[in-house]
SEKOL-779193 format. One record per residue (C-alpha): x, y, z; residue number from 1; residue in one letter. Coordinates in steps of 0.001 Angstrom, whole numbers. Each point is the difference from the previous one (the first is absolute). Layout:
# residues N
      px      py      pz   n res
       X       Y       Z NUM   A
...
//
This chain:
# residues 301
      px      py      pz   n res
   93169  139102 -130344   1   M
   -4042     448      26   2   T
   -1338    2778   -1233   3   E
    -794    2421    3031   4   L
   -3734    1482      10   5   R
      -6    3670    -653   6   P
   -1514    1070    2952   7   A
    2626   -2170    2178   8   D
    2932    1718   -1961   9   R
   -1642    3203     714  10   E
    -706    -478    3663  11   S
    3691   -1119     472  12   I
    1631    2968   -2145  13   G
   -1879    2139    2410  14   E
    1059   -1849    3015  15   F
    3803     524   -1527  16   L
    -186    3503    -189  17   D
   -1436     323    3592  18   H
    2815   -1894     906  19   L
    3107    2249   -1735  20   A
   -1826    3233     315  21   A
   -1307     246    3633  22   V
    2072   -2973    1857  23   R
    3105    1166   -1725  24   G
     782   -4237    -611  25   L
    3103     -86   -2605  26   S
    -370   -1511   -3373  27   P
    1465   -3185    1376  28   R
   -2652   -1184    2163  29   T
   -2921    1899   -2288  30   V
     818   -2205   -1925  31   E
     180   -2846    2193  32   A
   -3700     627     752  33   Y
   -1177     323   -3935  34   R
    1665   -3987    -465  35   R
   -1961   -1247    3015  36   D
   -3287    1798    -705  37   L
     199   -1126   -3795  38   E
     739   -3927     648  39   A
   -3198     377    2930  40   F
   -2261    1728   -3470  41   S
    1437   -2383   -2344  42   A
    -857   -3063    2532  43   W
   -3135    1413     616  44   L
   -1128     131   -3952  45   A
    1419   -3405    -815  46   R
   -2136   -1452    2338  47   H
   -3053    1416     -80  48   G
     -13    2253    3244  49   R
   -1562    3692     406  50   G
    1995    2996    -825  51   R
    2983     912    1777  52   L
   -1324    2992    2054  53   G
   -3008   -2020    1225  54   A
    3092   -2063    2281  55   L
   -1713   -3142    1783  56   E
    1611   -1792    2671  57   E
    -479   -3057   -1768  58   A
    1610     515   -3029  59   A
    3147    1766    1686  60   I
     181   -3576    2263  61   R
      -8   -2103   -3043  62   D
    2485    2103   -2389  63   W
    2889    -379    2872  64   L
    -787   -3592     728  65   R
     239    -830   -3703  66   E
    3290    2105     358  67   A
    1271   -1978    2576  68   G
    -818   -3390   -2035  69   L
    2112    1468   -3109  70   C
    2597     588    2179  71   G
     317    3501     975  72   L
    2028     635    2947  73   A
   -1536    1521    3840  74   P
    1776    3622    -696  75   A
   -2231    -124   -3358  76   T
   -3314    -655    1138  77   R
     804    2042    3518  78   A
     898    3078   -2402  79   R
   -2883    -709   -2412  80   R
   -2520    -258    2601  81   L
    1229    3621    1490  82   S
    -405    1644   -4071  83   A
   -3627   -1388    1009  84   I
    -436    1514    3138  85   R
    1112    3413    -807  86   T
   -2082     432   -3199  87   Y
   -2838   -1497    1771  88   A
     746    3021    2715  89   G
     -22    2617   -3138  90   W
   -3476   -1495   -1443  91   L
   -1162     468    3947  92   R
     972    3915    -203  93   R
   -1395     272   -3166  94   R
   -3636   -1243    1206  95   G
     626   -3123   -3037  96   E
    -421   -3182    3247  97   I
   -1477     319    3180  98   T
    2757   -2186    1604  99   E
    3569   -2094    -235 100   D
    -749   -3146   -1443 101   P
    3826    -710     807 102   A
    -433     399    3091 103   A
    -421   -3444    1287 104   R
    2264   -1679   -2163 105   L
    3427    -756    1496 106   D
    3274    1104   -1630 107   A
    2002   -3277    -685 108   P
    3027    -744    2697 109   R
    3419     556    -998 110   R
    2936    -659    1253 111   R
    2093    3314     762 112   R
    3182    -319   -1349 113   A
    2810    1607    1600 114   L
    2487    2619   -1747 115   P
    2955    -783   -1276 116   R
    3051    2378    1454 117   V
    3735     681     158 118   L
    1906    -487    2715 119   G
    1717    2947    1525 120   E
    3178    -687   -1531 121   R
   -1333    -510   -3679 122   E
   -1693    3344     226 123   V
    3445    1508    1191 124   E
    1428   -1695   -2958 125   A
   -2796    1287   -2357 126   L
     199    3577    1205 127   L
    4127    -173   -1208 128   E
     -27   -1365   -3196 129   A
    -926    2944   -1833 130   P
    3236    1740   -1696 131   D
    -560    3197    1497 132   T
    2921    1399   -2766 133   A
   -2847     514   -2638 134   T
   -2816    1969     450 135   P
   -2458   -3267    -606 136   R
    1686   -1405    2380 137   G
    -727    2906    2427 138   L
   -3477    -323    -878 139   R
    -311   -3286     719 140   D
    2270      34    3333 141   R
   -2802    3131    1135 142   A
   -2922   -2437   -1718 143   M
     801   -2667    1871 144   L
     724    1821    3651 145   E
   -3046    1910    -518 146   L
   -1955   -3198    -400 147   L
    1570   -2086    3061 148   Y
    -825    3096    2323 149   A
   -3481     491   -1175 150   T
   -1659   -3003   -1009 151   G
   -1361    1629   -2906 152   L
   -1653   -1740   -3091 153   R
    1906    -136   -3084 154   V
   -2403    2159   -1848 155   S
    -112    2425    2841 156   E
    3684     301      37 157   L
     316     352   -4163 158   V
   -2857    2191    -117 159   G
    1837    2670    3016 160   L
     912    3237   -1155 161   T
    2741    2561    1441 162   T
   -2848    1821    2000 163   G
   -1274   -2822    1888 164   A
    3651     188    1734 165   L
     290    2263    2927 166   D
    4166    -525     721 167   L
     222    2140    2238 168   R
   -2661   -1617    2623 169   R
     640   -3714   -1311 170   G
   -3215    -492   -1059 171   L
   -1955   -1335   -3563 172   V
   -3581     119   -1031 173   R
   -1397   -2580   -2207 174   V
   -2910    -436   -1612 175   L
   -1133   -3367     620 176   G
   -3342   -2514    -923 177   K
   -3102    1600    -751 178   G
    1920    3458     -43 179   R
     751     -47    3559 180   R
    2958    2187    1244 181   E
    2410    -587    3330 182   R
    2792    1813    1224 183   I
    2562   -2956     181 184   V
    3288     825    1647 185   P
    3770    -438   -1443 186   L
    2920   -1438    2236 187   G
    3494    1356     232 188   A
     996   -2927   -2782 189   R
   -2101    1010   -2680 190   A
    -215    3828     605 191   L
    3848    -219    -527 192   E
     277   -2185   -3393 193   A
   -3332    2505   -1432 194   L
    2214    2959     817 195   A
    3071   -1414   -1781 196   A
   -2568   -1263   -3337 197   Y
   -1363    3267    -100 198   L
    3130    2148    -102 199   E
    2333   -1888   -2563 200   R
   -2186   -2875    -845 201   G
   -3940    1613    -627 202   R
    1427    2701   -2415 203   P
    2103   -2514   -2392 204   E
   -3555   -1599    -734 205   L
   -1587    2907   -1820 206   H
   -3516    -398    2001 207   P
   -2623    1334   -1844 208   A
   -1974    2218    2061 209   G
     147   -1175    4202 210   D
     330   -3364    -734 211   V
    1871   -1474    3230 212   L
    1279   -3251   -1848 213   F
     619     422   -3216 214   P
     485   -2976   -2461 215   G
    1225     247   -4335 216   R
   -1643    3805    -928 217   G
    -263    1686    3317 218   G
   -3304   -1751     254 219   T
    -641   -1820    3353 220   A
    1611   -3428     577 221   L
   -2847   -2920    -882 222   S
    -948   -2399    2132 223   R
    1532   -2657   -2208 224   Q
    2715    1497      -5 225   A
    1087     479    3372 226   F
    -974   -3353     369 227   W
    2500   -1255   -2972 228   A
    2582    2293    2333 229   R
    -996   -1555    3241 230   L
    1103   -3087   -1566 231   K
    3352     313   -1935 232   R
     614    1815    4455 233   L
    -579   -3528    1434 234   A
    1880   -1721   -2193 235   L
    2911    2361    1407 236   A
    -904    -384    3296 237   A
     -53   -3884    -504 238   S
   -3534     -70     516 239   I
   -2181   -2385   -2049 240   E
   -1823    2089   -2206 241   P
   -3074   -1912     269 242   S
    -493    1204    3269 243   R
    -333    3208    -135 244   I
   -2194    2742    -881 245   S
    -742    3359     734 246   P
   -3008   -1995    2496 247   H
    2930   -2157    1608 248   V
    1543    3201     868 249   V
   -3195    1589    1104 250   R
    -791   -2714    2297 251   H
    3600    -320     983 252   S
    -508    3792    1234 253   F
   -3194    -795    2070 254   A
    1690   -3426    1050 255   T
    2976    1641    1916 256   H
   -1643    2758    1594 257   L
   -2296   -2767    1947 258   V
    2865   -2248     447 259   A
    1537    3377    1464 260   H
   -2825     958    2320 261   G
   -2165    2146   -2105 262   A
   -3749     158     805 263   D
   -2710   -1322   -2752 264   L
   -1196    3405     471 265   R
    2611    1556   -1693 266   T
     652   -2357   -2644 267   V
   -3249     -41   -1105 268   Q
     238    4116    -401 269   Q
    3725    -486   -1731 270   L
   -1703   -2265   -2306 271   L
   -3287    1776    -778 272   G
   -1536   -3184     888 273   H
   -3705     671     458 274   R
   -1060   -2947    2513 275   D
    2258    -818    2222 276   I
    -491   -3795    -399 277   S
    2025     451   -3296 278   T
    2773     655    2284 279   T
    -237   -2449    2760 280   E
    1329   -2348   -2934 281   I
    3934    1336    1184 282   Y
    -424   -1059    3630 283   T
     -30   -3610   -1523 284   H
    2927     433   -2691 285   V
    1980    1250    3256 286   A
    -697   -2629    1789 287   R
     246   -3216   -1790 288   E
    3934    2208   -1454 289   R
     604    -300    4289 290   L
   -1252   -3629     -70 291   R
    2012    -946   -3216 292   R
    3250    1943    1051 293   L
    -276   -1730    3604 294   Y
     163   -3017   -1770 295   D
    2260     -26   -2408 296   E
    3244    2155    3018 297   H
   -1552   -1795    3245 298   H
    2297   -3020    1440 299   P
   -2863   -1763    1432 300   R
   -2999    1352   -2207 301   A
//
């Protein structure tokens, strides 16, 4: 890879510090910005174009066009343009540029794929799969019930502490993306599973501190460990493991809510989406499922 120019490297470093410290973005998101900006900086150096901090519209357009010709997916090119626009906004606030050179560029169009979801009977089978005669089974049942009751992201789920739960009022406090906090209600089945786990399961797992769902050694169960548990439980529930992930359960939670009449604003708040357009996909999923069920079961479909 082309060596970055020192001025570009310094500018990128300061921008990433801003994203982490001021905007509170996650390390994974910050890393994505770093990759995109370093790729653009290296392209500029390779083609003898201006420095990164100068940001020229023609250079941005040529970089994205070349990426498309090389087969880069529209979603990836759209993400790159978004990174440039965020960086440009930061430069403008610092007074290093006077206008956004990417403002007139259109994001590559991409077809939005519908998220995969489980049927309601499949979810029921999955929730019944853990062996609740064991501490780990009680933990797994509580995690699955909580995941389906709230639609939490897997990072939010494994990061919960005992202090985040309010079983008396049936609520859980969640720290989501950008360190935004939200309060999510818990259903009766999730509350029952959590109460049983806290009474008979968690003490046997020797948790370290206030970790809600400990793994080996008592520390918080990792995202990877929960993924592995979920795949095994899917097999026990006769669900193809390749069809399932924590995010599939999150999608199922939202889709089933919409299918049963929940309004989008409520689902948006529960999921922690910043923009309701992100939530609107679940109306399409529910409509697709309804159409498929009709086609499969109506005698004259």
